[in-house]
N, CA, C and O of each residue as an XYZ file, in Angstrom:
288
protein
N      -4.811     -8.292    -16.574
C      -3.597     -9.087    -15.648
C      -3.555     -8.149    -14.332
O      -3.742     -6.933    -14.358
N      -3.347     -8.720    -13.469
C      -3.021     -8.023    -12.127
C      -1.566     -7.617    -12.087
O      -0.616     -8.356    -12.345
N      -1.513     -6.326    -11.725
C      -0.065     -5.834    -11.611
C       0.634     -6.372    -10.306
O       0.019     -6.565     -9.258
N       1.878     -6.576    -10.463
C       2.744     -7.127     -9.432
C       3.969     -6.097     -9.131
O       4.485     -5.397    -10.002
N       4.316     -6.112     -7.889
C       5.537     -5.389     -7.543
C       6.693     -6.294     -7.042
O       6.464     -7.448     -6.683
N       7.804     -5.815     -7.024
C       8.934     -6.725     -6.413
C       9.282     -6.013     -5.162
O       9.309     -4.809     -4.909
N       9.563     -7.147     -4.383
C       9.909     -6.516     -2.972
C      11.228     -7.210     -2.509
O      11.329     -8.417     -2.728
N      12.112     -6.637     -1.969
C      13.467     -7.125     -1.367
C      13.340     -7.084      0.146
O      12.895     -6.125      0.776
N      13.743     -8.131      0.619
C      13.618     -8.208      2.361
C      14.681     -8.904      2.754
O      15.153     -9.763      2.009
N      15.213     -8.640      3.970
C      16.207     -9.436      4.792
C      15.473    -10.297      5.653
O      14.541     -9.725      6.218
N      15.615    -11.514      5.925
C      15.144    -12.409      6.800
C      16.109    -12.800      7.905
O      17.286    -12.926      7.569
N      15.771    -13.022      9.234
C      16.633    -13.781     10.086
C      16.829    -15.085      9.344
O      15.939    -15.600      8.668
N      18.161    -15.641      9.519
C      18.779    -16.899      8.974
C      17.797    -18.049      9.275
O      17.423    -18.807      8.380
N      17.326    -18.180     10.743
C      16.509    -19.089     11.011
C      15.339    -19.260     10.472
O      14.903    -20.372     10.174
N      14.659    -18.064     10.278
C      13.278    -18.003      9.653
C      13.451    -18.331      8.005
O      12.611    -18.989      7.391
N      14.565    -17.821      7.433
C      14.695    -18.281      6.030
C      14.949    -19.981      5.972
O      14.379    -20.687      5.141
N      15.832    -20.471      6.922
C      15.841    -21.915      6.907
C      14.648    -22.671      7.170
O      14.471    -23.794      6.698
N      13.887    -22.124      7.858
C      12.491    -22.743      8.154
C      11.661    -22.680      6.914
O      10.988    -23.672      6.637
N      11.628    -21.636      6.136
C      10.929    -21.347      5.024
C      11.381    -22.211      4.013
O      10.524    -22.796      3.350
N      12.668    -22.414      3.754
C      13.401    -23.271      2.742
C      12.898    -24.798      3.039
O      12.464    -25.526      2.147
N      12.998    -25.137      4.229
C      12.658    -26.454      4.611
C      11.297    -26.700      4.412
O      10.958    -27.851      4.139
N      10.354    -25.705      4.513
C       8.889    -26.164      4.346
C       8.717    -25.979      2.804
O       7.778    -26.661      2.394
N       9.278    -25.335      1.932
C       9.104    -25.346      0.624
C       9.714    -26.653     -0.026
O       9.167    -27.178     -0.996
N      10.835    -27.143      0.530
C      11.406    -28.338      0.093
C      10.456    -29.556      0.377
O      10.425    -30.526     -0.379
N       9.698    -29.457      1.489
C       8.806    -30.668      1.807
C       7.197    -30.391      0.982
O       6.286    -31.219      0.963
N       7.170    -29.340      0.492
C       5.897    -28.972      0.028
C       6.130    -28.323     -1.527
O       5.968    -27.129     -1.778
N       6.462    -29.152     -2.330
C       6.909    -28.684     -3.729
C       5.705    -27.760     -4.548
O       5.955    -27.026     -5.504
N       4.541    -27.938     -4.036
C       3.511    -27.142     -4.574
C       3.653    -25.558     -4.166
O       3.072    -24.677     -4.800
N       4.428    -25.320     -3.121
C       4.719    -23.997     -2.583
C       6.032    -23.576     -3.253
O       6.868    -24.407     -3.610
N       6.188    -22.198     -3.416
C       7.440    -21.731     -3.675
C       7.528    -20.361     -2.803
O       6.596    -20.009     -2.080
N       8.606    -19.697     -2.922
C       8.918    -18.670     -1.967
C       7.877    -17.394     -2.398
O       7.493    -16.661     -1.487
N       7.533    -17.193     -3.453
C       6.287    -16.278     -3.697
C       5.232    -16.547     -3.072
O       4.864    -15.736     -2.223
N       4.502    -17.667     -3.291
C       3.360    -17.964     -2.797
C       3.389    -17.958     -1.278
O       2.450    -17.531     -0.606
N       4.465    -18.433     -0.790
C       4.617    -18.418      0.790
C       4.479    -16.911      1.418
O       3.842    -16.548      2.406
N       5.178    -16.263      0.638
C       5.236    -14.840      1.246
C       3.950    -14.071      0.982
O       3.463    -13.313      1.820
N       3.412    -14.302     -0.238
C       2.201    -13.675     -0.418
C       1.164    -14.132      0.600
O       0.421    -13.328      1.163
N       1.134    -15.418      0.817
C       0.099    -16.047      1.717
C       0.275    -15.439      3.051
O      -0.691    -15.022      3.690
N       1.509    -15.379      3.490
C       1.877    -14.900      4.889
C       1.458    -13.290      4.969
O       0.883    -12.872      5.974
N       1.727    -12.552      4.036
C       1.470    -11.294      4.252
C      -0.107    -11.027      4.205
O      -0.639    -10.246      4.994
N      -0.804    -11.714      3.249
C      -2.226    -11.739      3.288
C      -2.882    -12.198      4.634
O      -3.755    -11.526      5.183
N      -2.452    -13.281      5.090
C      -2.741    -13.652      6.538
C      -2.647    -12.751      7.605
O      -3.580    -12.593      8.391
N      -1.440    -12.069      7.697
C      -1.044    -11.099      8.597
C      -2.196    -10.011      8.562
O      -2.851     -9.717      9.562
N      -2.376     -9.453      7.341
C      -3.254     -8.329      7.052
C      -4.681     -8.611      7.468
O      -5.318     -7.750      8.075
N      -5.277     -9.946      7.124
C      -6.641    -10.407      7.176
C      -6.762    -10.504      8.803
O      -7.721    -10.003      9.390
N      -5.785    -11.140      9.433
C      -5.917    -11.282     10.871
C      -5.884     -9.943     11.630
O      -6.449     -9.920     12.724
N      -5.325     -8.893     11.205
C      -5.226     -7.645     11.863
C      -6.592     -6.730     11.431
O      -6.829     -5.579     11.795
N      -7.275     -7.440     10.700
C      -8.626     -6.763     10.535
C      -8.915     -6.211      9.182
O      -9.946     -5.564      9.001
N      -8.039     -6.436      8.195
C      -8.271     -5.789      6.939
C      -9.500     -6.448      6.178
O      -9.668     -7.659      6.031
N     -10.348     -5.409      5.711
C     -11.491     -5.835      5.012
C     -11.444     -5.707      3.752
O     -12.458     -5.951      3.097
N     -10.172     -5.267      3.083
C      -9.989     -5.111      1.578
C     -10.325     -6.405      0.892
O      -9.735     -7.448      1.170
N     -11.353     -6.321     -0.077
C     -11.705     -7.396     -0.796
C     -10.375     -8.295     -1.502
O     -10.417     -9.526     -1.520
N      -9.331     -7.609     -2.011
C      -8.235     -8.209     -2.487
C      -7.382     -8.980     -1.532
O      -6.800    -10.030     -1.804
N      -7.364     -8.297     -0.284
C      -6.521     -8.975      0.748
C      -7.356    -10.322      1.231
O      -6.775    -11.386      1.447
N      -8.630    -10.173      1.358
C      -9.269    -11.589      1.726
C      -9.075    -12.631      0.627
O      -8.777    -13.804      0.850
N      -9.285    -12.055     -0.673
C      -9.175    -12.964     -1.723
C      -7.751    -13.576     -1.687
O      -7.672    -14.796     -1.834
N      -6.700    -12.909     -1.519
C      -5.217    -13.412     -1.433
C      -5.119    -14.396     -0.203
O      -4.404    -15.397     -0.256
N      -5.838    -14.082      0.860
C      -5.747    -14.822      1.994
C      -6.412    -16.033      1.846
O      -5.872    -17.012      2.360
N      -7.558    -16.199      1.203
C      -8.247    -17.335      0.962
C      -7.490    -18.298     -0.172
O      -7.393    -19.525     -0.136
N      -7.005    -17.426     -1.142
C      -6.218    -18.322     -2.231
C      -4.952    -19.030     -1.545
O      -4.471    -20.080     -1.971
N      -4.510    -18.383     -0.518
C      -3.237    -18.962      0.219
C      -3.660    -20.286      1.044
O      -2.934    -21.257      1.260
N      -4.868    -20.121      1.415
C      -5.340    -21.466      2.265
C      -5.849    -22.621      1.344
O      -5.751    -23.822      1.595
N      -6.393    -22.071      0.267
C      -7.116    -23.225     -0.515
C      -6.549    -23.330     -1.965
O      -7.168    -23.943     -2.835
N      -5.540    -22.811     -2.165
C      -4.897    -22.941     -3.649
C      -4.571    -24.370     -3.879
O      -4.008    -25.011     -2.992
N      -4.931    -24.977     -5.161
C      -4.746    -26.294     -5.274
C      -3.250    -26.444     -5.732
O      -2.735    -25.541     -6.391
N      -2.617    -27.460     -5.425
C      -1.327    -27.786     -6.105
C      -1.157    -27.649     -7.553
O      -2.029    -28.103     -8.294
N      -0.064    -27.036     -8.056
C      -0.111    -27.058     -9.478
C       0.022    -28.336    -10.246
O      -0.458    -28.424    -11.376
N       0.687    -29.378     -9.649
C       0.768    -30.614    -10.274
C      -0.553    -31.594    -10.343
O      -0.555    -32.668    -10.944
N      -1.509    -31.130     -9.735
C      -2.651    -31.888     -9.598
C      -3.685    -31.413    -10.690
O      -3.982    -30.229    -10.850
N      -4.215    -32.482    -11.441
C      -5.075    -32.242    -12.523
C      -6.395    -32.762    -11.939
O      -6.448    -33.926    -11.541
N      -7.441    -31.971    -11.871
C      -8.782    -32.463    -11.506
C      -9.731    -32.497    -12.604
O      -9.738    -31.559    -13.401
N     -10.649    -33.613    -12.757
C     -11.406    -33.811    -13.662
C     -12.639    -33.898    -13.072
O     -12.769    -34.675    -12.127
N     -13.830    -33.063    -13.558
C     -15.183    -33.044    -12.923
C     -16.088    -33.898    -13.905
O     -17.281    -34.071    -13.653
């Protein structure tokens, strides 16, 4: 199991409101997935080559919604 850490952060209110509005319109996302995807995207765009960062970045882009059941 992958280790997790808890992070506390203060956001500007307008950024928080935009995040909340996005999550409301996209129920497959939650605050944790959104922040993880954002941090991974930032690190990847800044040139991080760490495999874990790249994997989190790709997961943020392509993760399937939780409520979708795919049959192959």
